[in-house]
N, CA, C and O atoms as a GROMACS GRO file, in nm:
protein
  444
    1UNK      N    1   6.315   3.752   3.013
    1UNK     CA    2   6.281   3.834   3.127
    1UNK      C    3   6.306   3.981   3.092
    1UNK      O    4   6.405   4.015   3.026
    2UNK      N    5   6.216   4.065   3.136
    2UNK     CA    6   6.229   4.208   3.113
    2UNK      C    7   6.347   4.262   3.195
    2UNK      O    8   6.346   4.249   3.318
    3UNK      N    9   6.448   4.321   3.131
    3UNK     CA   10   6.564   4.371   3.205
    3UNK      C   11   6.528   4.473   3.313
    3UNK      O   12   6.601   4.487   3.412
    4UNK      N   13   6.417   4.544   3.296
    4UNK     CA   14   6.380   4.645   3.395
    4UNK      C   15   6.335   4.586   3.528
    4UNK      O   16   6.318   4.658   3.626
    5UNK      N   17   6.314   4.454   3.532
    5UNK     CA   18   6.280   4.390   3.659
    5UNK      C   19   6.392   4.413   3.762
    5UNK      O   20   6.368   4.412   3.882
    6UNK      N   21   6.514   4.433   3.711
    6UNK     CA   22   6.627   4.456   3.803
    6UNK      C   23   6.614   4.587   3.877
    6UNK      O   24   6.670   4.602   3.985
    7UNK      N   25   6.542   4.683   3.822
    7UNK     CA   26   6.516   4.807   3.895
    7UNK      C   27   6.428   4.779   4.017
    7UNK      O   28   6.449   4.838   4.123
    8UNK      N   29   6.331   4.690   4.002
    8UNK     CA   30   6.245   4.655   4.115
    8UNK      C   31   6.323   4.577   4.220
    8UNK      O   32   6.308   4.599   4.340
    9UNK      N   33   6.408   4.486   4.173
    9UNK     CA   34   6.493   4.410   4.267
    9UNK      C   35   6.584   4.508   4.341
    9UNK      O   36   6.602   4.496   4.462
   10UNK      N   37   6.642   4.604   4.270
   10UNK     CA   38   6.728   4.704   4.333
   10UNK      C   39   6.651   4.790   4.432
   10UNK      O   40   6.703   4.827   4.537
   11UNK      N   41   6.525   4.822   4.400
   11UNK     CA   42   6.444   4.901   4.492
   11UNK      C   43   6.420   4.827   4.622
   11UNK      O   44   6.435   4.884   4.730
   12UNK      N   45   6.383   4.701   4.613
   12UNK     CA   46   6.360   4.620   4.733
   12UNK      C   47   6.490   4.605   4.812
   12UNK      O   48   6.492   4.619   4.934
   13UNK      N   49   6.598   4.576   4.740
   13UNK     CA   50   6.728   4.561   4.806
   13UNK      C   51   6.774   4.692   4.870
   13UNK      O   52   6.831   4.691   4.979
   14UNK      N   53   6.749   4.803   4.804
   14UNK     CA   54   6.787   4.933   4.859
   14UNK      C   55   6.712   4.966   4.987
   14UNK      O   56   6.771   5.016   5.083
   15UNK      N   57   6.584   4.939   4.987
   15UNK     CA   58   6.504   4.960   5.109
   15UNK      C   59   6.559   4.874   5.223
   15UNK      O   60   6.575   4.920   5.336
   16UNK      N   61   6.588   4.748   5.190
   16UNK     CA   62   6.643   4.657   5.292
   16UNK      C   63   6.781   4.704   5.339
   16UNK      O   64   6.809   4.702   5.459
   17UNK      N   65   6.866   4.747   5.244
   17UNK     CA   66   7.000   4.793   5.280
   17UNK      C   67   6.995   4.914   5.373
   17UNK      O   68   7.068   4.920   5.472
   18UNK      N   69   6.908   5.008   5.341
   18UNK     CA   70   6.897   5.127   5.426
   18UNK      C   71   6.838   5.094   5.563
   18UNK      O   72   6.884   5.145   5.665
   19UNK      N   73   6.738   5.009   5.564
   19UNK     CA   74   6.677   4.969   5.691
   19UNK      C   75   6.775   4.893   5.779
   19UNK      O   76   6.786   4.921   5.898
   20UNK      N   77   6.846   4.798   5.720
   20UNK     CA   78   6.943   4.719   5.798
   20UNK      C   79   7.062   4.804   5.840
   20UNK      O   80   7.115   4.788   5.950
   21UNK      N   81   7.105   4.896   5.752
   21UNK     CA   82   7.214   4.986   5.788
   21UNK      C   83   7.177   5.078   5.903
   21UNK      O   84   7.257   5.101   5.993
   22UNK      N   85   7.056   5.129   5.899
   22UNK     CA   86   7.007   5.215   6.007
   22UNK      C   87   6.996   5.138   6.138
   22UNK      O   88   7.035   5.187   6.244
   23UNK      N   89   6.943   5.017   6.128
   23UNK     CA   90   6.935   4.932   6.247
   23UNK      C   91   7.074   4.909   6.306
   23UNK      O   92   7.095   4.922   6.427
   24UNK      N   93   7.169   4.876   6.218
   24UNK     CA   94   7.305   4.850   6.264
   24UNK      C   95   7.372   4.970   6.328
   24UNK      O   96   7.447   4.956   6.424
   25UNK      N   97   7.344   5.088   6.275
   25UNK     CA   98   7.407   5.210   6.326
   25UNK      C   99   7.345   5.260   6.456
   25UNK      O  100   7.415   5.317   6.540
   26UNK      N  101   7.214   5.239   6.471
   26UNK     CA  102   7.146   5.304   6.583
   26UNK      C  103   7.088   5.210   6.689
   26UNK      O  104   7.065   5.251   6.803
   27UNK      N  105   7.064   5.085   6.653
   27UNK     CA  106   6.996   4.994   6.746
   27UNK      C  107   7.084   4.875   6.785
   27UNK      O  108   7.085   4.834   6.901
   28UNK      N  109   7.157   4.820   6.690
   28UNK     CA  110   7.234   4.697   6.712
   28UNK      C  111   7.346   4.720   6.812
   28UNK      O  112   7.437   4.800   6.789
   29UNK      N  113   7.340   4.649   6.924
   29UNK     CA  114   7.439   4.660   7.030
   29UNK      C  115   7.486   4.519   7.069
   29UNK      O  116   7.439   4.463   7.168
   30UNK      N  117   7.579   4.461   6.990
   30UNK     CA  118   7.624   4.326   7.022
   30UNK      C  119   7.707   4.323   7.151
   30UNK      O  120   7.767   4.423   7.190
   31UNK      N  121   7.708   4.207   7.216
   31UNK     CA  122   7.789   4.191   7.336
   31UNK      C  123   7.937   4.204   7.303
   31UNK      O  124   8.014   4.265   7.377
   32UNK      N  125   7.975   4.147   7.188
   32UNK     CA  126   8.112   4.157   7.140
   32UNK      C  127   8.115   4.266   7.033
   32UNK      O  128   8.054   4.250   6.927
   33UNK      N  129   8.186   4.377   7.057
   33UNK     CA  130   8.184   4.488   6.962
   33UNK      C  131   8.241   4.454   6.824
   33UNK      O  132   8.217   4.528   6.728
   34UNK      N  133   8.316   4.345   6.811
   34UNK     CA  134   8.370   4.305   6.681
   34UNK      C  135   8.256   4.275   6.583
   34UNK      O  136   8.273   4.291   6.462
   35UNK      N  137   8.143   4.231   6.634
   35UNK     CA  138   8.031   4.198   6.546
   35UNK      C  139   7.964   4.323   6.489
   35UNK      O  140   7.892   4.315   6.390
   36UNK      N  141   7.986   4.437   6.551
   36UNK     CA  142   7.937   4.563   6.495
   36UNK      C  143   8.006   4.591   6.361
   36UNK      O  144   7.943   4.638   6.266
   37UNK      N  145   8.135   4.561   6.354
   37UNK     CA  146   8.212   4.579   6.230
   37UNK      C  147   8.166   4.480   6.123
   37UNK      O  148   8.164   4.515   6.004
   38UNK      N  149   8.131   4.360   6.162
   38UNK     CA  150   8.078   4.262   6.066
   38UNK      C  151   7.948   4.314   6.007
   38UNK      O  152   7.925   4.304   5.886
   39UNK      N  153   7.862   4.370   6.091
   39UNK     CA  154   7.736   4.428   6.044
   39UNK      C  155   7.764   4.543   5.947
   39UNK      O  156   7.699   4.555   5.843
   40UNK      N  157   7.860   4.626   5.982
   40UNK     CA  158   7.896   4.740   5.897
   40UNK      C  159   7.944   4.691   5.759
   40UNK      O  160   7.906   4.748   5.657
   41UNK      N  161   8.027   4.587   5.757
   41UNK     CA  162   8.075   4.530   5.630
   41UNK      C  163   7.958   4.478   5.548
   41UNK      O  164   7.951   4.502   5.427
   42UNK      N  165   7.867   4.407   5.611
   42UNK     CA  166   7.748   4.355   5.541
   42UNK      C  167   7.669   4.469   5.480
   42UNK      O  168   7.626   4.462   5.365
   43UNK      N  169   7.650   4.572   5.557
   43UNK     CA  170   7.572   4.687   5.514
   43UNK      C  171   7.639   4.760   5.397
   43UNK      O  172   7.572   4.799   5.302
   44UNK      N  173   7.770   4.778   5.405
   44UNK     CA  174   7.844   4.846   5.299
   44UNK      C  175   7.836   4.768   5.167
   44UNK      O  176   7.802   4.826   5.063
   45UNK      N  177   7.865   4.639   5.172
   45UNK     CA  178   7.860   4.558   5.050
   45UNK      C  179   7.717   4.549   4.995
   45UNK      O  180   7.697   4.548   4.874
   46UNK      N  181   7.621   4.544   5.084
   46UNK     CA  182   7.481   4.538   5.043
   46UNK      C  183   7.444   4.666   4.966
   46UNK      O  184   7.388   4.658   4.857
   47UNK      N  185   7.476   4.780   5.021
   47UNK     CA  186   7.438   4.907   4.958
   47UNK      C  187   7.514   4.932   4.828
   47UNK      O  188   7.455   4.976   4.729
   48UNK      N  189   7.645   4.906   4.827
   48UNK     CA  190   7.725   4.928   4.706
   48UNK      C  191   7.676   4.841   4.591
   48UNK      O  192   7.663   4.888   4.478
   49UNK      N  193   7.650   4.714   4.620
   49UNK     CA  194   7.608   4.624   4.513
   49UNK      C  195   7.461   4.646   4.473
   49UNK      O  196   7.421   4.612   4.362
   50UNK      N  197   7.383   4.701   4.563
   50UNK     CA  198   7.246   4.740   4.526
   50UNK      C  199   7.252   4.857   4.427
   50UNK      O  200   7.176   4.860   4.331
   51UNK      N  201   7.341   4.951   4.452
   51UNK     CA  202   7.356   5.064   4.359
   51UNK      C  203   7.399   5.013   4.221
   51UNK      O  204   7.352   5.063   4.118
   52UNK      N  205   7.487   4.916   4.218
   52UNK     CA  206   7.530   4.858   4.091
   52UNK      C  207   7.415   4.785   4.022
   52UNK      O  208   7.407   4.783   3.899
   53UNK      N  209   7.329   4.727   4.100
   53UNK     CA  210   7.215   4.652   4.045
   53UNK      C  211   7.123   4.741   3.962
   53UNK      O  212   7.057   4.693   3.870
   54UNK      N  213   7.118   4.868   3.993
   54UNK     CA  214   7.036   4.962   3.916
   54UNK      C  215   7.082   4.965   3.769
   54UNK      O  216   7.001   4.988   3.680
   55UNK      N  217   7.210   4.941   3.746
   55UNK     CA  218   7.264   4.945   3.609
   55UNK      C  219   7.246   4.813   3.533
   55UNK      O  220   7.278   4.806   3.415
   56UNK      N  221   7.194   4.711   3.597
   56UNK     CA  222   7.180   4.581   3.530
   56UNK      C  223   7.108   4.589   3.396
   56UNK      O  224   7.152   4.525   3.301
   57UNK      N  225   6.998   4.664   3.383
   57UNK     CA  226   6.928   4.667   3.254
   57UNK      C  227   7.011   4.718   3.136
   57UNK      O  228   6.980   4.687   3.022
   58UNK      N  229   7.115   4.795   3.162
   58UNK     CA  230   7.193   4.848   3.051
   58UNK      C  231   7.318   4.764   3.020
   58UNK      O  232   7.396   4.800   2.932
   59UNK      N  233   7.337   4.655   3.092
   59UNK     CA  234   7.450   4.567   3.063
   59UNK      C  235   7.416   4.475   2.946
   59UNK      O  236   7.300   4.460   2.909
   60UNK      N  237   7.518   4.414   2.891
   60UNK     CA  238   7.498   4.323   2.777
   60UNK      C  239   7.422   4.198   2.819
   60UNK      O  240   7.344   4.143   2.741
   61UNK      N  241   7.445   4.154   2.943
   61UNK     CA  242   7.380   4.034   2.996
   61UNK      C  243   7.314   4.067   3.130
   61UNK      O  244   7.366   4.030   3.235
   62UNK      N  245   7.201   4.137   3.128
   62UNK     CA  246   7.140   4.184   3.252
   62UNK      C  247   7.100   4.073   3.348
   62UNK      O  248   7.110   4.090   3.470
   63UNK      N  249   7.056   3.960   3.297
   63UNK     CA  250   7.014   3.851   3.386
   63UNK      C  251   7.133   3.791   3.460
   63UNK      O  252   7.122   3.756   3.577
   64UNK      N  253   7.245   3.778   3.391
   64UNK     CA  254   7.366   3.724   3.455
   64UNK      C  255   7.418   3.823   3.559
   64UNK      O  256   7.444   3.787   3.674
   65UNK      N  257   7.434   3.947   3.518
   65UNK     CA  258   7.487   4.050   3.609
   65UNK      C  259   7.395   4.068   3.730
   65UNK      O  260   7.440   4.064   3.844
   66UNK      N  261   7.267   4.089   3.704
   66UNK     CA  262   7.171   4.110   3.812
   66UNK      C  263   7.156   3.988   3.901
   66UNK      O  264   7.148   4.000   4.023
   67UNK      N  265   7.153   3.871   3.840
   67UNK     CA  266   7.139   3.748   3.919
   67UNK      C  267   7.258   3.723   4.009
   67UNK      O  268   7.242   3.684   4.125
   68UNK      N  269   7.378   3.746   3.956
   68UNK     CA  270   7.497   3.726   4.038
   68UNK      C  271   7.508   3.830   4.149
   68UNK      O  272   7.547   3.797   4.260
   69UNK      N  273   7.473   3.955   4.120
   69UNK     CA  274   7.475   4.057   4.226
   69UNK      C  275   7.374   4.024   4.335
   69UNK      O  276   7.403   4.036   4.454
   70UNK      N  277   7.255   3.983   4.294
   70UNK     CA  278   7.152   3.948   4.392
   70UNK      C  279   7.195   3.828   4.476
   70UNK      O  280   7.175   3.826   4.598
   71UNK      N  281   7.254   3.729   4.411
   71UNK     CA  282   7.305   3.612   4.484
   71UNK      C  283   7.414   3.655   4.582
   71UNK      O  284   7.417   3.609   4.696
   72UNK      N  285   7.502   3.743   4.538
   72UNK     CA  286   7.609   3.791   4.625
   72UNK      C  287   7.556   3.867   4.745
   72UNK      O  288   7.604   3.849   4.857
   73UNK      N  289   7.456   3.952   4.722
   73UNK     CA  290   7.396   4.028   4.832
   73UNK      C  291   7.335   3.932   4.934
   73UNK      O  292   7.356   3.945   5.054
   74UNK      N  293   7.260   3.836   4.884
   74UNK     CA  294   7.194   3.741   4.976
   74UNK      C  295   7.296   3.653   5.048
   74UNK      O  296   7.288   3.635   5.170
   75UNK      N  297   7.391   3.599   4.972
   75UNK     CA  298   7.486   3.504   5.032
   75UNK      C  299   7.591   3.574   5.118
   75UNK      O  300   7.619   3.529   5.229
   76UNK      N  301   7.650   3.683   5.069
   76UNK     CA  302   7.755   3.749   5.146
   76UNK      C  303   7.698   3.837   5.256
   76UNK      O  304   7.723   3.815   5.374
   77UNK      N  305   7.621   3.937   5.215
   77UNK     CA  306   7.568   4.029   5.316
   77UNK      C  307   7.472   3.959   5.410
   77UNK      O  308   7.475   3.982   5.531
   78UNK      N  309   7.387   3.874   5.355
   78UNK     CA  310   7.293   3.799   5.440
   78UNK      C  311   7.364   3.716   5.545
   78UNK      O  312   7.322   3.712   5.661
   79UNK      N  313   7.470   3.650   5.504
   79UNK     CA  314   7.549   3.569   5.598
   79UNK      C  315   7.614   3.658   5.703
   79UNK      O  316   7.613   3.626   5.822
   80UNK      N  317   7.672   3.769   5.660
   80UNK     CA  318   7.736   3.860   5.756
   80UNK      C  319   7.635   3.917   5.855
   80UNK      O  320   7.665   3.928   5.974
   81UNK      N  321   7.516   3.955   5.807
   81UNK     CA  322   7.412   4.002   5.899
   81UNK      C  323   7.378   3.894   6.001
   81UNK      O  324   7.365   3.921   6.121
   82UNK      N  325   7.365   3.770   5.954
   82UNK     CA  326   7.330   3.659   6.042
   82UNK      C  327   7.439   3.635   6.146
   82UNK      O  328   7.411   3.620   6.265
   83UNK      N  329   7.564   3.632   6.100
   83UNK     CA  330   7.678   3.612   6.191
   83UNK      C  331   7.681   3.721   6.298
   83UNK      O  332   7.698   3.693   6.416
   84UNK      N  333   7.663   3.845   6.256
   84UNK     CA  334   7.667   3.957   6.351
   84UNK      C  335   7.550   3.952   6.448
   84UNK      O  336   7.568   3.967   6.569
   85UNK      N  337   7.431   3.931   6.395
   85UNK     CA  338   7.311   3.932   6.479
   85UNK      C  339   7.314   3.820   6.582
   85UNK      O  340   7.279   3.840   6.699
   86UNK      N  341   7.356   3.700   6.539
   86UNK     CA  342   7.360   3.585   6.630
   86UNK      C  343   7.492   3.579   6.708
   86UNK      O  344   7.506   3.499   6.800
   87UNK      N  345   7.587   3.664   6.670
   87UNK     CA  346   7.720   3.664   6.730
   87UNK      C  347   7.781   3.524   6.730
   87UNK      O  348   7.831   3.475   6.831
   88UNK      N  349   7.773   3.460   6.614
   88UNK     CA  350   7.822   3.323   6.599
   88UNK      C  351   7.879   3.306   6.459
   88UNK      O  352   7.805   3.310   6.360
   89UNK      N  353   8.008   3.286   6.451
   89UNK     CA  354   8.076   3.275   6.321
   89UNK      C  355   8.052   3.142   6.249
   89UNK      O  356   8.095   3.126   6.135
   90UNK      N  357   7.986   3.048   6.312
   90UNK     CA  358   7.964   2.919   6.245
   90UNK      C  359   7.874   2.934   6.122
   90UNK      O  360   7.872   2.844   6.037
   91UNK      N  361   7.803   3.043   6.111
   91UNK     CA  362   7.716   3.066   5.996
   91UNK      C  363   7.790   3.132   5.880
   91UNK      O  364   7.730   3.159   5.776
   92UNK      N  365   7.919   3.158   5.895
   92UNK     CA  366   7.996   3.232   5.795
   92UNK      C  367   8.037   3.148   5.674
   92UNK      O  368   8.097   3.201   5.581
   93UNK      N  369   8.006   3.022   5.673
   93UNK     CA  370   8.053   2.934   5.565
   93UNK      C  371   8.000   2.970   5.428
   93UNK      O  372   8.063   2.937   5.327
   94UNK      N  373   7.887   3.035   5.420
   94UNK     CA  374   7.826   3.067   5.291
   94UNK      C  375   7.883   3.197   5.233
   94UNK      O  376   7.876   3.220   5.113
   95UNK      N  377   7.940   3.282   5.318
   95UNK     CA  378   7.988   3.415   5.274
   95UNK      C  379   8.084   3.409   5.155
   95UNK      O  380   8.070   3.491   5.064
   96UNK      N  381   8.181   3.317   5.151
   96UNK     CA  382   8.271   3.315   5.035
   96UNK      C  383   8.199   3.293   4.902
   96UNK      O  384   8.242   3.344   4.798
   97UNK      N  385   8.090   3.217   4.903
   97UNK     CA  386   8.014   3.196   4.779
   97UNK      C  387   7.952   3.328   4.732
   97UNK      O  388   7.942   3.354   4.612
   98UNK      N  389   7.909   3.409   4.827
   98UNK     CA  390   7.857   3.541   4.793
   98UNK      C  391   7.966   3.630   4.735
   98UNK      O  392   7.943   3.706   4.642
   99UNK      N  393   8.085   3.620   4.792
   99UNK     CA  394   8.199   3.696   4.739
   99UNK      C  395   8.232   3.654   4.597
   99UNK      O  396   8.260   3.739   4.512
  100UNK      N  397   8.229   3.524   4.571
  100UNK     CA  398   8.254   3.476   4.434
  100UNK      C  399   8.143   3.522   4.339
  100UNK      O  400   8.170   3.550   4.222
  101UNK      N  401   8.020   3.529   4.388
  101UNK     CA  402   7.911   3.579   4.304
  101UNK      C  403   7.934   3.726   4.268
  101UNK      O  404   7.910   3.766   4.155
  102UNK      N  405   7.979   3.805   4.365
  102UNK     CA  406   8.012   3.945   4.336
  102UNK      C  407   8.121   3.954   4.229
  102UNK      O  408   8.110   4.031   4.133
  103UNK      N  409   8.225   3.875   4.246
  103UNK     CA  410   8.336   3.875   4.149
  103UNK      C  411   8.284   3.833   4.011
  103UNK      O  412   8.319   3.894   3.910
  104UNK      N  413   8.201   3.730   4.008
  104UNK     CA  414   8.144   3.684   3.882
  104UNK      C  415   8.059   3.790   3.815
  104UNK      O  416   8.064   3.806   3.693
  105UNK      N  417   7.983   3.863   3.894
  105UNK     CA  418   7.899   3.970   3.838
  105UNK      C  419   7.985   4.076   3.771
  105UNK      O  420   7.959   4.116   3.658
  106UNK      N  421   8.086   4.122   3.841
  106UNK     CA  422   8.173   4.225   3.783
  106UNK      C  423   8.248   4.171   3.662
  106UNK      O  424   8.266   4.242   3.563
  107UNK      N  425   8.292   4.046   3.671
  107UNK     CA  426   8.363   3.985   3.558
  107UNK      C  427   8.272   3.970   3.436
  107UNK      O  428   8.319   3.976   3.323
  108UNK      N  429   8.144   3.951   3.460
  108UNK     CA  430   8.050   3.934   3.348
  108UNK      C  431   8.044   4.058   3.260
  108UNK      O  432   8.001   4.050   3.145
  109UNK      N  433   8.085   4.172   3.311
  109UNK     CA  434   8.085   4.294   3.232
  109UNK      C  435   8.194   4.292   3.124
  109UNK      O  436   8.193   4.372   3.031
  110UNK      N  437   8.290   4.199   3.137
  110UNK     CA  438   8.396   4.187   3.039
  110UNK      C  439   8.348   4.121   2.909
  110UNK      O  440   8.413   4.135   2.805
  111UNK      N  441   8.237   4.052   2.914
  111UNK     CA  442   8.192   3.973   2.798
  111UNK      C  443   8.066   4.030   2.735
  111UNK      O  444   8.016   3.975   2.636
   0.00000   0.00000   0.00000
């Protein structure tokens, strides 16, 4: 796989991160204000790891790093967005797997 594909993945993820962050800041009005913080956490992790994704092509193992970051964004941030939007924590079960994917991505830089 061409390592530069991760720039396209980062571009799509960045557009989504900014759109969802803007929605969360200006439109999202949950009944329970605690879910606003969940949305904020999802947005923060989404944007930070999207920025890291831009560097995937220059890593020693771009497919591992990029794949794990993308998995983490989808599993962690995606789950947090879902939990906040639906105001239901029963969907939070997948979030830890996303967190482990983030950890794995960063750890992959050691090898």
